[in-house]
N, C-alpha and C positions, 0 to 999 in steps of 0.2 A: 302448278295451283300446291301443291303437294311441299315442292323443294323452297318456297317461297315463306309458306309458314316455317317452316325448319329453321331458315334464314333468319326469319325475324324473334323465332324463340331463343334464338342464339344469342343474337343484340339485344336479348329482355336478360338475360342471365349475365351476361358480358358488365352491361350497364349495372345489374344488382350487383355483383361482385365487384366493381371496381366503388361503387357506394356504400357498402357492408365497410363498418368501421372498421379500422384493424387493430386486431386484439393484442398485439404485442407493442401499439406505440408507447411510444416514452415520452410522459409528460412532466416526471419531475427528473433533475439531474444534481447530483450531490456531489461537492468536493473536500478533502482533507484539508484544515489548513494550518491548525493548532500543532506546532511544536516547542520547543525549551526551550527559554532564551537566559537560563544560567550561564552567570560567569564565572569563568574558573580561577582562581588563585595561583595558580602556575601558571607557569609559560612555557613550551618545548620549541625550540629553534629549527622546527622541523617542519618542511610539508608533509600533509597527507591527501594522498589521492582519494576520491569515492567514486567506485563504480558506479552502475547504475545498477541498481537494485533487480536480480531476478524473480520469479513465481514459479511454484510446483504447480503440474497440472491440473488448470481447473480453478486456475486464480488470477491468469494473463487472461482476465475479463473485465469491462466494464461492468459486467451484470450485478449485481446487489445480491450476492447471494445468501441462501437463508439454508436452515434445517429445523426439522420439527420429528424428522425418526430417522433412527441411530444410520448412519451411513449414508443418509439419501439429502442429496445438495441440489436445491433450488432457487430460484432464483425469484423476484419481485417483475410482475412484469410491467407495472407503469413508472418503477424507479429504477436508476443507474446512475452510477459513479461517471465524472465526467472523463475518467480514464482509469485502466486499470491500478491497482491497489499498490503495485512496484511503481507504476510513472507519479503518481502522487506522492510517494513516502520518500523520492530521491531529491525535489527540491526542498521538503522538509528536516532532511539529515541533513544537507549540503547548508541553509541558513542557520541551522542548532548550532552545526559547529562554526557555524565565520561568527555568528554570535557569543560562543563562546570565550574567544580571545586563546585557546590553548596553545594553537598550532600559530605557527607564522603566515601559512597559508593555507588554503583550505582546495586544492581543484579538481574538475570533474571531465575536465579535457584526458581522454586517455595517448594524448601523445603529449605529454609532459612529463619530462626526463629529472626533474629534479626533487622528486616526489622520494621520501625516505620511508612515507608507510603506506598501506595500501587498508582500504575497508571495503569488503564484499558483503553484501545482502543477500536475503532470500526470503522471502512471503511466503509461510507453509502454511497458513491460515488464516481464514481473512472473512467472517461471517456474522450472523448474528444467528445465535443459538435460541430457538424457540422451545428444548426440553426440560429448561428451567423458566421458573415463574418466577419477578417479572423475567424476560429475556433477560441475556447476555448479548456481547460483540467479545466472540472468540478470535484473540489476533496473536499470532504467532511468526514470529524472525530470525532465522538464524543468519550471525554476526560472525565474521573472522577478520582479523585482524593479521597482517602480514607485513614481511620488507617486503618494500617492493622491487628491491633490484634483484633479490635472487627469490622470491615466492616464501622465506621461511615464516612457516605461521607462526606466529607469537602467541595467540588464542583465539579461540572460537567459542559461541555462546548460545544458547538459545533463549531470549526472551518471551514472555508469555503473557498478555496481558488477557483478563477476563472482567469488562466491565460490564457492571450493570445499567440496563437502558430504562429511561425516565418513563417511555413508554412504549409498546408493544405493537408498534409500528413502524414502518421503513425510516420515516423520521429520528424514532426514537433511536436506530441502529446508528443513525449519521453521528448524531451528539456522542454517543459509546465511542464511538469509530472516532473521534475528533479528540474526546478524551486520551483512549489507549494510545493516540499516535505523538500528541503531547509528555504522555509518560512515556512510551519507548525511547525517544530521544533523549529524557531526561538519561534515562536509565542507559543507553548506549553510549551516550559523552562519560559518565560516571565510569561505564564498562573499559572504554577505549584512557580513559584520563589514569585509571591503577595499572594496567599493563603499560604504556609508552615512560609512566613515571619510572619504572624499573627499566628499563627498556633502554632508554635515548641515551646514547654516551652525550651528550651535551645537552642541556637544560637554561 
């Protein structure tokens, strides 16, 4: 009888655990979709290869991160990005450069052989900052432009964006993040354009 009672108790615990709400269940997923569609009045008869962006440790996740204390990073429980920031940023960079018509071609395949330039990017910071009121989206990306054939660095730059959130909520951070992405791609185009104009042997 004792063994039977223990078995019943164990089954009840398992059932209660299975039916209890999952604390970290994601209910809202968001994405980055905004990018600059500025057109360039210059034309470079070269191909640029855009490598997939990288992320520093801690930002290679689809969790929506925020800070409320200095040096302490947390994530929203029920809200997340559809993909890690670097993955979401990749197509936006490609589309923005394609829309600009600055280059003869914009390549994303690592096997391309005809690229004259190479663009590498790294996400350094991407979180909602509640240390300020209203909160702001801190967005920092390192960009490096090189010659594709010999990896000679032409220029490197860190682009920082601190966009005020319209609401102190996760969705407010999403809106600010898309504004930051659009501004970032515009600044990235200006950075690339200023250096290839000086460097390219044939324009």
